[in-house]
A tleap script that builds the chain and sets N, CA, C and O, in Angstrom:
source leaprc.protein.ff14SB
mol = sequence {
  NILE PHE ALA VAL CYS THR GLY ARG ASP LYS
  GLY SER ALA ARG GLY VAL LEU LYS GLY LEU
  ASP ILE ASP LYS LEU PRO GLY VAL TYR MET
  ASN GLY THR ILE VAL HIE GLY LEU GLY GLY
  ALA PRO LEU GLN SER VAL THR LEU PRO ASP
  LYS LEU VAL LYS GLU VAL VAL GLU TRP GLY
  ARG SER ASN ARG GLY ASP ALA SER ILE LEU
  PHE VAL ASP GLY ASP GLU HIE TYR VAL MET
  ASP ARG SER ASP CGLU
}
set mol.1.N position { 3.097 -10.714 -30.098 }
set mol.1.CA position { 3.448 -9.961 -28.969 }
set mol.1.C position { 3.473 -10.699 -27.528 }
set mol.1.O position { 2.478 -11.258 -27.066 }
set mol.2.N position { 4.694 -10.637 -26.889 }
set mol.2.CA position { 4.673 -11.167 -25.671 }
set mol.2.C position { 4.848 -10.237 -24.597 }
set mol.2.O position { 5.625 -9.294 -24.746 }
set mol.3.N position { 4.192 -10.404 -23.498 }
set mol.3.CA position { 4.217 -9.472 -22.353 }
set mol.3.C position { 3.936 -9.978 -21.045 }
set mol.3.O position { 2.914 -10.610 -20.777 }
set mol.4.N position { 4.920 -9.676 -20.161 }
set mol.4.CA position { 5.036 -10.168 -18.908 }
set mol.4.C position { 4.005 -9.525 -17.965 }
set mol.4.O position { 3.708 -8.330 -17.978 }
set mol.5.N position { 3.434 -10.573 -17.046 }
set mol.5.CA position { 2.679 -10.065 -16.280 }
set mol.5.C position { 2.833 -10.667 -14.815 }
set mol.5.O position { 2.600 -11.867 -14.670 }
set mol.6.N position { 3.174 -9.977 -13.837 }
set mol.6.CA position { 3.624 -10.483 -12.505 }
set mol.6.C position { 2.972 -9.683 -11.622 }
set mol.6.O position { 2.605 -8.551 -11.939 }
set mol.7.N position { 2.719 -10.337 -10.120 }
set mol.7.CA position { 2.624 -9.204 -8.978 }
set mol.7.C position { 4.011 -8.485 -8.644 }
set mol.7.O position { 4.090 -7.475 -7.944 }
set mol.8.N position { 5.393 -9.317 -9.401 }
set mol.8.CA position { 6.432 -9.201 -8.924 }
set mol.8.C position { 6.632 -7.729 -9.124 }
set mol.8.O position { 5.753 -7.103 -9.718 }
set mol.9.N position { 7.832 -7.042 -8.632 }
set mol.9.CA position { 8.454 -5.591 -9.157 }
set mol.9.C position { 9.214 -6.175 -10.240 }
set mol.9.O position { 9.479 -7.374 -10.324 }
set mol.10.N position { 9.629 -5.082 -11.248 }
set mol.10.CA position { 10.256 -5.400 -12.271 }
set mol.10.C position { 11.916 -5.733 -11.969 }
set mol.10.O position { 12.621 -6.108 -12.905 }
set mol.11.N position { 12.326 -5.613 -10.972 }
set mol.11.CA position { 13.843 -5.914 -10.643 }
set mol.11.C position { 13.714 -7.658 -10.164 }
set mol.11.O position { 14.689 -8.369 -10.408 }
set mol.12.N position { 12.805 -8.114 -9.664 }
set mol.12.CA position { 12.409 -9.433 -9.079 }
set mol.12.C position { 12.126 -9.939 -10.146 }
set mol.12.O position { 13.079 -10.595 -10.566 }
set mol.13.N position { 11.122 -9.960 -10.913 }
set mol.13.CA position { 10.872 -10.422 -12.637 }
set mol.13.C position { 12.072 -10.715 -13.056 }
set mol.13.O position { 12.188 -11.880 -13.436 }
set mol.14.N position { 13.401 -9.785 -13.146 }
set mol.14.CA position { 14.160 -9.733 -14.072 }
set mol.14.C position { 15.103 -11.077 -13.499 }
set mol.14.O position { 15.686 -11.932 -14.165 }
set mol.15.N position { 15.040 -10.963 -12.454 }
set mol.15.CA position { 16.164 -12.416 -11.821 }
set mol.15.C position { 15.316 -13.577 -12.123 }
set mol.15.O position { 15.903 -14.551 -12.596 }
set mol.16.N position { 13.770 -13.679 -11.899 }
set mol.16.CA position { 13.388 -14.974 -12.237 }
set mol.16.C position { 13.323 -15.004 -13.867 }
set mol.16.O position { 13.558 -16.139 -14.281 }
set mol.17.N position { 13.130 -14.295 -14.642 }
set mol.17.CA position { 12.897 -14.604 -16.035 }
set mol.17.C position { 14.382 -14.325 -17.034 }
set mol.17.O position { 14.380 -13.803 -18.148 }
set mol.18.N position { 15.596 -14.830 -16.281 }
set mol.18.CA position { 16.778 -14.556 -16.893 }
set mol.18.C position { 16.594 -14.932 -18.363 }
set mol.18.O position { 15.760 -15.780 -18.677 }
set mol.19.N position { 17.358 -14.315 -19.270 }
set mol.19.CA position { 17.210 -14.733 -20.684 }
set mol.19.C position { 16.275 -13.942 -21.463 }
set mol.19.O position { 16.483 -13.870 -22.674 }
set mol.20.N position { 15.428 -13.428 -21.039 }
set mol.20.CA position { 14.491 -12.321 -21.323 }
set mol.20.C position { 14.877 -10.873 -21.256 }
set mol.20.O position { 15.219 -10.458 -20.148 }
set mol.21.N position { 14.876 -9.952 -22.372 }
set mol.21.CA position { 15.378 -8.800 -22.128 }
set mol.21.C position { 14.034 -7.971 -21.744 }
set mol.21.O position { 13.555 -7.137 -22.513 }
set mol.22.N position { 13.473 -8.283 -20.475 }
set mol.22.CA position { 12.218 -7.737 -20.078 }
set mol.22.C position { 12.035 -6.198 -20.228 }
set mol.22.O position { 10.895 -5.769 -20.409 }
set mol.23.N position { 13.158 -5.290 -20.158 }
set mol.23.CA position { 12.996 -4.128 -20.456 }
set mol.23.C position { 12.843 -3.745 -21.512 }
set mol.23.O position { 12.767 -2.530 -21.694 }
set mol.24.N position { 12.757 -4.526 -22.439 }
set mol.24.CA position { 12.228 -4.117 -23.831 }
set mol.24.C position { 11.148 -4.828 -24.120 }
set mol.24.O position { 11.149 -5.303 -25.255 }
set mol.25.N position { 10.305 -5.033 -23.512 }
set mol.25.CA position { 9.117 -6.175 -23.697 }
set mol.25.C position { 7.800 -5.116 -22.825 }
set mol.25.O position { 8.120 -4.429 -21.855 }
set mol.26.N position { 6.408 -5.145 -23.341 }
set mol.26.CA position { 5.670 -4.863 -22.776 }
set mol.26.C position { 5.378 -5.576 -21.373 }
set mol.26.O position { 5.457 -6.804 -21.402 }
set mol.27.N position { 5.053 -4.984 -20.154 }
set mol.27.CA position { 4.569 -5.806 -19.082 }
set mol.27.C position { 3.676 -5.180 -17.958 }
set mol.27.O position { 3.615 -3.952 -17.900 }
set mol.28.N position { 3.120 -5.789 -17.245 }
set mol.28.CA position { 2.517 -5.299 -16.145 }
set mol.28.C position { 3.285 -5.808 -14.882 }
set mol.28.O position { 3.618 -6.988 -14.762 }
set mol.29.N position { 3.528 -4.910 -14.010 }
set mol.29.CA position { 4.357 -5.519 -12.743 }
set mol.29.C position { 3.512 -4.971 -11.454 }
set mol.29.O position { 2.618 -4.131 -11.560 }
set mol.30.N position { 3.884 -5.511 -10.341 }
set mol.30.CA position { 3.218 -5.197 -8.897 }
set mol.30.C position { 1.857 -5.034 -9.264 }
set mol.30.O position { 1.234 -3.974 -9.321 }
set mol.31.N position { 1.397 -6.335 -9.542 }
set mol.31.CA position { -0.143 -6.387 -9.787 }
set mol.31.C position { -1.077 -5.175 -10.492 }
set mol.31.O position { -2.167 -4.767 -10.092 }
set mol.32.N position { -0.317 -4.732 -11.655 }
set mol.32.CA position { -1.039 -3.587 -12.214 }
set mol.32.C position { -0.434 -2.104 -11.979 }
set mol.32.O position { -0.657 -1.088 -12.638 }
set mol.33.N position { 0.282 -2.252 -11.003 }
set mol.33.CA position { 0.651 -0.650 -10.555 }
set mol.33.C position { 1.549 0.028 -11.474 }
set mol.33.O position { 1.795 1.234 -11.473 }
set mol.34.N position { 2.015 -0.855 -12.257 }
set mol.34.CA position { 3.166 -0.220 -13.353 }
set mol.34.C position { 3.048 -1.208 -14.207 }
set mol.34.O position { 3.112 -2.436 -14.152 }
set mol.35.N position { 2.720 0.196 -15.617 }
set mol.35.CA position { 2.675 -0.672 -16.709 }
set mol.35.C position { 3.475 -0.088 -18.010 }
set mol.35.O position { 3.514 1.050 -18.478 }
set mol.36.N position { 4.077 -1.274 -18.399 }
set mol.36.CA position { 5.295 -0.587 -19.891 }
set mol.36.C position { 4.701 -1.110 -21.058 }
set mol.36.O position { 4.374 -2.295 -20.980 }
set mol.37.N position { 4.426 -0.384 -22.379 }
set mol.37.CA position { 4.049 -0.629 -23.265 }
set mol.37.C position { 5.150 -1.277 -24.309 }
set mol.37.O position { 6.245 -1.704 -23.941 }
set mol.38.N position { 4.791 -1.279 -25.348 }
set mol.38.CA position { 5.752 -1.803 -26.714 }
set mol.38.C position { 7.076 -1.519 -26.182 }
set mol.38.O position { 6.977 -0.819 -25.174 }
set mol.39.N position { 7.990 -1.735 -26.412 }
set mol.39.CA position { 9.605 -1.224 -26.206 }
set mol.39.C position { 10.039 -1.289 -24.875 }
set mol.39.O position { 11.231 -1.198 -24.582 }
set mol.40.N position { 9.025 -1.462 -23.939 }
set mol.40.CA position { 9.282 -1.132 -22.590 }
set mol.40.C position { 9.069 0.176 -21.956 }
set mol.40.O position { 9.330 0.573 -20.820 }
set mol.41.N position { 8.411 0.870 -23.193 }
set mol.41.CA position { 8.216 2.478 -22.682 }
set mol.41.C position { 7.212 2.510 -21.421 }
set mol.41.O position { 6.197 1.813 -21.430 }
set mol.42.N position { 7.513 3.285 -20.415 }
set mol.42.CA position { 6.477 3.234 -19.250 }
set mol.42.C position { 4.736 4.132 -19.875 }
set mol.42.O position { 4.484 5.181 -20.467 }
set mol.43.N position { 4.144 3.304 -19.468 }
set mol.43.CA position { 2.520 3.646 -19.710 }
set mol.43.C position { 1.802 4.192 -18.430 }
set mol.43.O position { 1.007 5.129 -18.498 }
set mol.44.N position { 2.142 3.524 -17.194 }
set mol.44.CA position { 1.462 4.002 -16.172 }
set mol.44.C position { 2.266 3.431 -14.660 }
set mol.44.O position { 2.744 2.305 -14.524 }
set mol.45.N position { 2.260 4.400 -13.730 }
set mol.45.CA position { 2.751 3.970 -12.537 }
set mol.45.C position { 2.015 4.546 -11.473 }
set mol.45.O position { 2.218 5.748 -11.302 }
set mol.46.N position { 1.124 3.926 -10.633 }
set mol.46.CA position { 0.828 4.379 -9.572 }
set mol.46.C position { 1.297 4.367 -8.347 }
set mol.46.O position { 1.406 3.292 -7.758 }
set mol.47.N position { 1.667 5.592 -7.734 }
set mol.47.CA position { 2.237 5.554 -6.294 }
set mol.47.C position { 1.083 5.985 -5.229 }
set mol.47.O position { -0.042 6.414 -5.487 }
set mol.48.N position { 1.655 5.758 -4.010 }
set mol.48.CA position { 0.832 6.352 -2.817 }
set mol.48.C position { 0.954 7.645 -2.682 }
set mol.48.O position { 1.951 8.129 -3.219 }
set mol.49.N position { 0.015 8.589 -1.949 }
set mol.49.CA position { 0.273 9.593 -1.692 }
set mol.49.C position { 1.295 10.065 -0.525 }
set mol.49.O position { 1.198 9.348 0.471 }
set mol.50.N position { 2.016 10.847 -0.441 }
set mol.50.CA position { 3.107 11.028 0.695 }
set mol.50.C position { 2.381 11.101 2.015 }
set mol.50.O position { 2.932 10.536 2.960 }
set mol.51.N position { 1.181 11.735 2.236 }
set mol.51.CA position { 0.642 11.674 3.686 }
set mol.51.C position { 0.124 9.889 4.060 }
set mol.51.O position { 0.129 9.412 5.195 }
set mol.52.N position { -0.249 9.216 2.916 }
set mol.52.CA position { -0.473 8.012 3.144 }
set mol.52.C position { 0.818 7.048 3.478 }
set mol.52.O position { 0.663 6.116 4.266 }
set mol.53.N position { 1.990 7.271 2.913 }
set mol.53.CA position { 3.303 6.406 3.071 }
set mol.53.C position { 3.563 6.956 4.399 }
set mol.53.O position { 4.180 6.131 5.073 }
set mol.54.N position { 3.281 8.241 5.141 }
set mol.54.CA position { 4.049 8.733 6.533 }
set mol.54.C position { 2.945 7.908 7.500 }
set mol.54.O position { 3.331 7.415 8.559 }
set mol.55.N position { 1.808 7.813 7.145 }
set mol.55.CA position { 0.598 7.047 8.048 }
set mol.55.C position { 1.214 5.556 8.009 }
set mol.55.O position { 1.277 4.916 9.059 }
set mol.56.N position { 1.576 5.119 7.037 }
set mol.56.CA position { 1.958 3.712 6.819 }
set mol.56.C position { 3.198 3.528 7.885 }
set mol.56.O position { 3.263 2.801 8.876 }
set mol.57.N position { 3.966 4.261 7.443 }
set mol.57.CA position { 5.375 4.263 8.295 }
set mol.57.C position { 5.118 4.463 9.945 }
set mol.57.O position { 5.821 3.861 10.757 }
set mol.58.N position { 4.154 5.275 10.311 }
set mol.58.CA position { 4.152 5.588 11.685 }
set mol.58.C position { 3.199 4.078 12.329 }
set mol.58.O position { 3.282 3.617 13.467 }
set mol.59.N position { 2.459 3.638 11.353 }
set mol.59.CA position { 1.526 2.504 11.804 }
set mol.59.C position { 2.655 1.580 11.780 }
set mol.59.O position { 2.724 0.917 12.815 }
set mol.60.N position { 3.760 1.277 10.727 }
set mol.60.CA position { 4.824 -0.058 10.932 }
set mol.60.C position { 5.531 0.051 12.131 }
set mol.60.O position { 5.842 -0.948 12.780 }
set mol.61.N position { 5.852 1.369 12.527 }
set mol.61.CA position { 6.611 1.702 13.857 }
set mol.61.C position { 5.676 1.223 15.185 }
set mol.61.O position { 6.279 0.703 16.124 }
set mol.62.N position { 4.597 1.349 15.249 }
set mol.62.CA position { 3.762 1.136 16.166 }
set mol.62.C position { 3.338 -0.298 16.247 }
set mol.62.O position { 3.031 -0.802 17.327 }
set mol.63.N position { 3.320 -0.884 15.249 }
set mol.63.CA position { 3.150 -2.303 14.944 }
set mol.63.C position { 4.470 -3.111 15.033 }
set mol.63.O position { 3.756 -4.113 14.977 }
set mol.64.N position { 5.578 -3.563 15.109 }
set mol.64.CA position { 6.519 -3.925 14.488 }
set mol.64.C position { 6.274 -5.364 14.720 }
set mol.64.O position { 6.339 -6.200 13.819 }
set mol.65.N position { 5.965 -5.655 16.059 }
set mol.65.CA position { 5.677 -7.071 16.348 }
set mol.65.C position { 4.540 -7.735 15.398 }
set mol.65.O position { 4.440 -8.959 15.483 }
set mol.66.N position { 3.847 -7.194 14.682 }
set mol.66.CA position { 2.842 -7.841 14.122 }
set mol.66.C position { 3.151 -7.584 12.374 }
set mol.66.O position { 2.527 -8.342 11.632 }
set mol.67.N position { 3.964 -6.686 11.795 }
set mol.67.CA position { 3.966 -6.778 10.419 }
set mol.67.C position { 5.523 -6.222 10.110 }
set mol.67.O position { 6.142 -5.607 10.979 }
set mol.68.N position { 5.988 -6.447 9.031 }
set mol.68.CA position { 7.051 -6.267 8.298 }
set mol.68.C position { 6.313 -5.290 6.850 }
set mol.68.O position { 5.340 -5.706 6.221 }
set mol.69.N position { 6.868 -4.256 6.613 }
set mol.69.CA position { 6.462 -3.416 5.382 }
set mol.69.C position { 7.550 -3.215 4.327 }
set mol.69.O position { 8.695 -2.783 4.460 }
set mol.70.N position { 6.950 -3.603 3.335 }
set mol.70.CA position { 8.136 -3.366 2.023 }
set mol.70.C position { 7.979 -2.280 1.036 }
set mol.70.O position { 7.009 -2.333 0.280 }
set mol.71.N position { 8.697 -1.442 0.963 }
set mol.71.CA position { 8.595 -0.252 -0.084 }
set mol.71.C position { 9.054 -0.704 -1.125 }
set mol.71.O position { 9.954 -1.525 -0.945 }
set mol.72.N position { 8.711 -0.429 -2.473 }
set mol.72.CA position { 9.612 -0.434 -3.656 }
set mol.72.C position { 9.098 0.866 -4.549 }
set mol.72.O position { 8.009 1.418 -4.706 }
set mol.73.N position { 10.216 1.036 -4.968 }
set mol.73.CA position { 10.469 2.189 -6.331 }
set mol.73.C position { 11.200 1.962 -6.973 }
set mol.73.O position { 12.387 2.100 -6.674 }
set mol.74.N position { 10.790 1.519 -8.124 }
set mol.74.CA position { 11.408 1.076 -9.046 }
set mol.74.C position { 12.214 -0.239 -8.791 }
set mol.74.O position { 11.546 -1.217 -8.455 }
set mol.75.N position { 13.517 -0.381 -8.905 }
set mol.75.CA position { 14.356 -1.647 -8.494 }
set mol.75.C position { 14.621 -1.081 -7.254 }
set mol.75.O position { 15.269 -1.922 -6.630 }
set mol.76.N position { 14.481 -0.245 -6.683 }
set mol.76.CA position { 14.730 0.034 -5.367 }
set mol.76.C position { 13.825 -0.515 -4.129 }
set mol.76.O position { 12.662 -0.118 -4.062 }
set mol.77.N position { 14.277 -1.328 -3.244 }
set mol.77.CA position { 13.568 -1.872 -1.960 }
set mol.77.C position { 14.065 -1.297 -0.791 }
set mol.77.O position { 15.233 -0.964 -0.589 }
set mol.78.N position { 12.913 -1.176 0.128 }
set mol.78.CA position { 13.151 -0.832 1.813 }
set mol.78.C position { 12.265 -1.861 2.092 }
set mol.78.O position { 11.164 -2.067 1.581 }
set mol.79.N position { 12.920 -2.564 3.056 }
set mol.79.CA position { 11.982 -3.490 4.058 }
set mol.79.C position { 12.119 -2.628 5.354 }
set mol.79.O position { 13.222 -2.287 5.782 }
set mol.80.N position { 10.829 -2.263 6.011 }
set mol.80.CA position { 10.628 -1.994 7.628 }
set mol.80.C position { 10.186 -2.680 8.227 }
set mol.80.O position { 8.975 -2.898 8.173 }
set mol.81.N position { 11.130 -3.394 9.170 }
set mol.81.CA position { 10.854 -4.593 10.142 }
set mol.81.C position { 11.247 -4.305 11.499 }
set mol.81.O position { 11.659 -3.203 11.860 }
set mol.82.N position { 11.114 -5.316 12.250 }
set mol.82.CA position { 11.294 -5.233 13.810 }
set mol.82.C position { 12.703 -4.611 13.960 }
set mol.82.O position { 12.910 -3.772 14.837 }
set mol.83.N position { 13.495 -4.944 13.264 }
set mol.83.CA position { 15.243 -4.521 13.575 }
set mol.83.C position { 15.262 -2.802 13.321 }
set mol.83.O position { 16.182 -2.154 13.820 }
set mol.84.N position { 14.151 -2.089 12.487 }
set mol.84.CA position { 14.519 -0.384 12.263 }
set mol.84.C position { 14.264 0.181 13.563 }
set mol.84.O position { 13.550 -0.183 14.497 }
set mol.85.N position { 14.943 1.055 13.405 }
set mol.85.CA position { 15.193 2.156 14.820 }
set mol.85.C position { 14.069 3.517 14.035 }
set mol.85.O position { 13.876 4.577 14.630 }
savepdb mol mol.pdb
quit
């Protein structure tokens, strides 16, 4: 059995591991926050509580000059950086 294990999200890993059908393989993504079993079936997905996400967004708005924040939901990405209003 071969499993993909990476700190990347699945969409990013898919781009790097061209030629492998990672959607059908076991894998560990985003440093263990997303885990897929045999056949690619989801086994675990850890998400942040809504309250914490709101706190991170507010912190990001207050600290635009210091940090950019990347949110990932499956293959969807949102980067909150200095240009966001």
